[in-house]
C-alpha positions, -999 to 999 in steps of 0.1 A, spaced: -857 -464 398 -846 -429 393 -813 -410 392 -814 -375 406 -778 -370 394 -757 -383 365 -741 -411 385 -717 -435 367 -694 -464 377 -659 -449 377 -639 -476 393 -641 -514 395 -618 -536 417 -614 -572 426 -592 -587 454 -585 -623 444 -566 -631 477 -584 -617 507 -566 -588 523 -539 -587 495 -536 -560 468 -565 -555 444 -567 -553 407 -584 -524 388 -606 -537 359 -626 -521 331 -653 -548 332 -661 -578 355 -685 -607 356 -709 -608 385 -712 -644 397 -731 -660 426 -706 -650 452 -697 -615 438 -673 -603 412 -655 -632 395 -623 -642 413 -630 -617 442 -618 -631 475 -619 -666 462 -585 -673 479 -575 -667 515 -546 -671 538 -553 -689 571 -532 -697 602 -526 -731 616 -560 -731 633 -578 -723 600 -586 -687 610 -585 -661 582 -555 -637 581 -557 -601 572 -538 -568 572 -553 -561 606 -525 -583 621 -503 -587 590 -500 -553 572 -474 -566 549 -501 -585 531 -508 -551 513 -475 -557 494 -486 -589 479 -499 -581 444 -518 -603 420 -525 -603 383 -547 -627 363 -544 -644 329 -568 -669 315 -552 -699 333 -531 -685 361 -531 -662 391 -496 -647 392 -485 -634 427 -456 -610 434 -441 -594 465 -409 -575 472 -377 -596 470 -397 -628 462 -398 -649 431 -430 -649 411 -456 -675 422 -480 -690 397 -512 -706 410 -537 -723 386 -571 -706 385 -588 -740 383 -577 -764 409 -582 -801 406 -598 -820 435 -577 -813 466 -576 -817 503 -600 -795 523 -596 -780 558 -621 -762 580 -616 -724 579 -633 -695 596 -642 -659 586 -656 -639 615 -671 -670 630 -685 -684 597 -673 -720 594 -665 -731 558 -643 -754 539 -611 -743 522 -594 -762 495 -556 -763 501 -537 -749 472 -504 -767 479 -471 -767 496 -452 -744 473 -478 -716 478 -477 -721 516 -439 -719 517 -440 -687 496 -465 -668 517 -449 -681 550 -415 -668 539 -428 -634 529 -450 -628 559 -426 -645 583 -456 -663 598 -468 -699 592 -498 -699 569 -517 -718 542 -534 -706 511 -569 -720 505 -594 -717 477 -632 -715 482 -649 -746 468 -680 -740 447 -700 -767 465 -697 -751 500 -719 -719 498 -714 -692 524 -747 -673 529 -749 -636 535 -758 -628 572 -779 -597 570 -815 -584 574 -812 -574 538 -804 -609 526 -827 -632 508 -827 -669 505 -796 -681 486 -776 -648 487 -740 -658 488 -706 -643 495 -671 -656 490 -643 -651 516 -651 -614 519 -658 -601 554 -696 -602 551 -709 -589 517 -700 -595 481 -697 -558 472 -686 -525 487 -695 -492 471 -679 -458 478 -685 -425 459 -657 -403 448 -674 -374 465 -673 -391 499 -636 -397 495 -631 -361 483 -650 -348 514 -629 -369 537 -597 -357 521 -606 -321 528 -605 -330 565 -571 -348 563 -536 -333 564 -525 -359 538 -552 -370 513 -556 -407 509 -562 -428 477 -593 -450 473 -573 -482 478 -572 -475 515 -609 -485 516 -608 -515 493 -641 -509 474 -654 -531 446 -674 -502 430 -665 -465 429 -691 -441 416 -690 -404 405 -717 -378 398 -734 -378 433 -728 -357 464 -707 -368 494 -723 -398 513 -752 -399 489 -748 -437 490 -761 -436 526 -795 -426 512 -800 -452 486 -821 -484 491 -815 -499 457 -794 -493 426 -788 -506 391 -753 -506 376 -759 -509 339 -786 -536 337 -778 -553 370 -799 -546 402 -785 -544 437 -799 -540 472 -781 -515 493 -774 -532 526 -757 -522 559 -731 -493 560 -696 -506 561 -679 -504 596 -642 -496 590 -613 -513 607 -575 -509 611 -569 -520 575 -578 -484 564 -548 -472 584 -524 -493 564 -505 -476 535 -512 -500 507 -480 -491 489 -456 -496 519 -475 -519 543 -470 -495 572 -497 -485 596 -507 -450 608 -537 -434 626 -556 -420 597 -583 -420 584 -600 -437 614 -590 -408 637 -607 -382 615 -637 -404 604 -645 -410 641 -651 -372 645 -681 -373 621 -689 -408 609 -691 -427 642 -723 -444 654 -729 -470 680 -691 -474 686 -683 -481 649 -669 -458 622 -687 -461 588 -675 -453 553 -691 -469 522 -720 -491 517 -724 -529 513 -744 -543 484 -762 -575 476 -768 -584 439 -801 -596 425 -789 -608 391 -758 -622 373 -741 -605 344 -714 -580 336 -706 -545 349 -684 -520 332 -666 -488 340 -688 -461 325 -721 -478 332 -749 -456 344 -759 -461 380 -796 -456 386 -805 -452 423 -836 -454 444 -838 -434 476 -846 -449 510 
């Protein structure tokens, strides 16, 4: 591998509950399904279909913090909700993420009531069981590659330079949280990530997979839960291909370990 520029990891994020607010970290453990705790919980409707900000933008207002034993959930005008990180054996239901059928372990009635009240929509919170692997569906995938309840890949990477370039085209610049990356890197040019085939963050190797098609979630202000038209309207003028708008790159990991903000990012061109 080689690094033409001095690329480093400048941001590291996990999203414990799919489509709810993320957590900025200084270091994170890379597990079989991605960063530890990332998208291990998910809200589903009464049919078991996953819920997201696409239809429920108020999910952006649900924040999470972690301590060694608990996930603590907050939202405006709601009492704090504590959920154990380690569930005992529980009831399972069939759940779906973009057509992938999996099992979800029901967290319990108190959590379901809390989320239903805040979102004003009947829903249940489920946890991903360790014994029900969800395999990555990609031409870049290898046997055994897994993902949690994320849309399709365990990791999304975006460079600071790509966001800076986009923001020069927008009337109102946007923060990185609109794009919900796991990894943010600095030290490369705009959209340099499109030209990488492999990379290494610290000591951990990754394959660079498909570009990330962007959806309506990017138009939701993550601090207010309100929807607008940007950045999709602007991205469509220069980042559209085959009917999709792309921003950021999906990754698949080839080893387990720990990544840290400040790690060197070594890249291999396509």
